[in-house]
C-alpha positions as CSV (number, residue, x, y, z in Angstrom):
1,M,-57.7,48.1,68.4
2,S,-61.2,46.7,68.0
3,R,-62.2,44.7,64.9
4,R,-64.4,47.8,63.9
5,E,-61.4,50.1,64.1
6,L,-59.3,47.7,62.2
7,N,-61.9,47.4,59.4
8,K,-62.2,51.3,59.3
9,A,-58.5,51.7,59.0
10,A,-58.4,48.9,56.2
11,T,-61.0,50.7,54.3
12,R,-59.3,54.1,54.6
13,Q,-56.1,52.5,53.5
14,A,-57.8,50.8,50.5
15,I,-59.2,54.2,49.4
16,T,-56.0,56.0,49.6
17,D,-54.1,53.2,47.9
18,A,-56.6,53.4,45.1
19,A,-56.4,57.2,44.9
20,L,-52.6,57.1,44.8
21,G,-52.6,54.2,42.1
22,L,-55.1,56.3,39.9
23,L,-53.0,59.5,40.5
24,R,-50.0,57.6,39.2
25,S,-51.7,56.0,36.2
26,R,-54.0,58.7,35.0
27,G,-52.5,62.0,36.4
28,P,-54.2,64.5,38.7
29,G,-57.8,65.5,37.9
30,N,-58.3,62.5,35.5
31,F,-60.3,60.4,37.9
32,T,-63.4,60.6,40.1
33,V,-64.7,59.5,43.3
34,E,-66.5,56.7,41.4
35,D,-63.2,55.6,40.0
36,I,-61.6,55.5,43.4
37,A,-64.4,53.7,44.9
38,D,-64.4,51.1,42.2
39,A,-60.6,50.6,42.5
40,A,-61.0,50.2,46.3
41,G,-63.9,47.9,46.0
42,I,-66.3,50.0,48.0
43,S,-69.5,52.1,47.2
44,R,-69.4,55.8,46.4
45,R,-71.5,56.3,49.6
46,T,-68.7,54.5,51.7
47,F,-66.1,56.8,50.0
48,F,-67.9,59.7,51.4
49,N,-67.9,58.4,54.9
50,Y,-64.2,58.8,54.9
51,F,-63.4,61.6,52.6
52,S,-65.4,64.6,51.2
53,S,-63.6,64.6,47.7
54,T,-60.9,63.2,45.6
55,D,-58.8,66.2,46.8
56,A,-59.5,65.3,50.4
57,A,-58.3,61.6,49.7
58,L,-55.2,62.8,48.0
59,A,-54.3,65.4,50.7
60,S,-54.5,62.5,53.2
61,I,-51.8,60.8,51.4
62,V,-49.7,63.8,51.2
63,H,-50.3,64.4,55.0
64,G,-49.3,60.9,55.7
65,F,-46.1,61.2,53.6
66,L,-45.2,64.5,55.4
67,E,-45.7,63.0,58.8
68,N,-43.4,60.1,57.9
69,A,-40.8,62.4,56.5
70,I,-40.9,64.6,59.7
71,Q,-40.4,61.5,61.9
72,Q,-37.2,60.5,60.0
73,P,-33.9,61.9,61.4
74,A,-32.3,64.4,59.1
75,P,-29.1,63.5,57.4
76,P,-26.0,65.3,58.9
77,A,-25.7,67.6,55.9
78,V,-29.3,68.6,56.0
79,A,-29.2,69.0,59.9
80,R,-26.0,71.3,59.4
81,T,-27.7,73.4,56.6
82,H,-30.9,73.9,58.9
83,A,-28.9,74.9,61.8
84,G,-27.6,78.0,59.6
85,V,-24.4,76.4,58.5
86,C,-23.9,76.2,54.8
87,P,-21.1,74.0,53.7
88,G,-18.5,75.9,51.6
89,R,-19.6,79.2,52.6
90,T,-18.0,81.7,54.9
91,G,-19.2,84.5,56.9
92,G,-21.8,82.7,59.0
93,P,-25.7,82.5,58.3
94,R,-27.4,85.2,56.3
């Protein structure tokens, strides 16, 4: 990765970290783009270079979480359930 790409990735991460921190401390809908930008140490204009809204920044966090979860192997009990086998139930899948 080039230095520019590394800086862009670091800025994007700072924004999502700030948004997640504000979500945890203030709750959904109780912070603005300006709050996120201040917490990330960037300008409001820089925020909009990366995301179109607070919702877009939060959606990025959710997307990253889901991508990570999908990459993890399922525990054996979950794998059996998703294969149509329900533990403790007879008669096959519904």
